[in-house]
N, C-alpha and C positions, 0 to 999 in steps of 0.2 A: 580616580573615582569622582564622579560629579558630586560636588558638595551639596547642592540643593536636593538632589535625589537621595543621598544618604541621610540628610537631615530629616526628610519626610519619614523615612523608616525609623530613625531614632526617636522622632516625636511620637510615632504610632506605637512602637514596640519597646523603645528604650535602647535598641541596638539595631544593627543591620543584619538581618538573617543570613545564614550561610549560603542559601540558594541564590540570594540576591547578589552577594559578593561574587559567587561563581559566574552568574549571568553577566555581570559587568566585566569581570576579568576575561572571560572567553570572548566577549564582544570586542574588547580592547585588543586582545591578541590577534584576532582575525580582521580587525579594521571595520567591524560592523557595529560600531557604537550607535549608529542611527537607528538600528533595529531595536536596541534597548530603549533608546529615547522614545521611539514610537509606542512601545509597550507601556513605558512609564508615564507618558503623557495621557494615554487612555486611562491608566490606573489612577492618575491624579484627578482626572475629571470625574471618574466614577466613584472614587472613594473619598478623596480629600475635599472635593468641591461638591459633594453630595448633599442634597437638601435635608437628609435625615440627621445630619450632624454626626460628630465622631462617636459618641456613646452608642446611639442607636445603630449606626452603621456597623460598629464592631460586634454588637449583640446579634445583629442579623447575620453577619459573617460567621460568627461562632455557631449559630444555630444551623445554618446551611451546611457548614462543614461537618458538624455532628451527624446531620441527616444523611450526608454522603459517605459517612464512615471515614472521613479524612482526619484522623486523630492528630497527626503532627501539625498540620496547619491550624487546626482548631486550638491547639495549645497557644499559638501565637496570638490568636484573636481573643481568647479569654483574657490573656494578659493585656492586650490592647484595650479591651473593654474596661478593665480595671483602671488602666492609665487614663482613659477618657472619662472616668467618673461613675462607672457602673457600680452598683451596690451588690453585696452578697444576695440580696433579695432579687435584684434584676437577673443575676446570673442563675440563681436557682429557678427562676421563672423560665429561663431557656431550657434548663434540665427537664422541667415538667413538660414543656411543649415538645421536647425531643421524644418523650415517651409516646406522644400521639403519632408522630411521624415515623419513628424508628423502633417503637416498642421498648421493652425493658433493657435490651442491650444498649440502645442509644442513650437512654436515661442513665444507665450505670456508667457509661463512658463519660458522659457530660458531667456527672457528679464527681467522678475521679479527677477530671481536669479542673473543675472549679475548686474543689477542695485543695488540690495541690497548688493552684495559683493563689488561693487565700492564705495557705501556709507560707508560701514564698513571699507574699506581700506582708506577712506578719500580722494578718487579721485573725488567723486561727493559730493557737499554740499547738504545734505538732505533737508534743508529748501528751497533753491532756485532751486534745481534740476540742477544746473550748475556745470560745471567742475571747480575744484579748480585749478586756474592758476599755483600755485606753484607746483602742482603735475602733470602737463601736461605730458602725455606719448607720 
């Protein structure tokens, strides 16, 4: 696996997503690494070198994926937004905006994803549903 490539994913999400590992493995197996490199170079330009910056870029990704009903990829990008410095307020703003584009189903899905990501990050105490004061953002 290309170290620079995997490091970009680790920086963005904290790990290399399974679909990316599969993409790389299949390309290596078939001798088509150049196709993965082409896709990843485009991705690097459009995401990592984007003038929006990492936080806004991840918030936009999250919102677009929610609008499209792409729940699994949206999970990655809500976590990516947190890693890039998004606050619970930023993420809730995406939830509210999702209601405009996708109605209450999109709002509900976005809220579930944000809540779960905040629990995972230790910002919300799962048992009480309350914010951890020590982690107040």
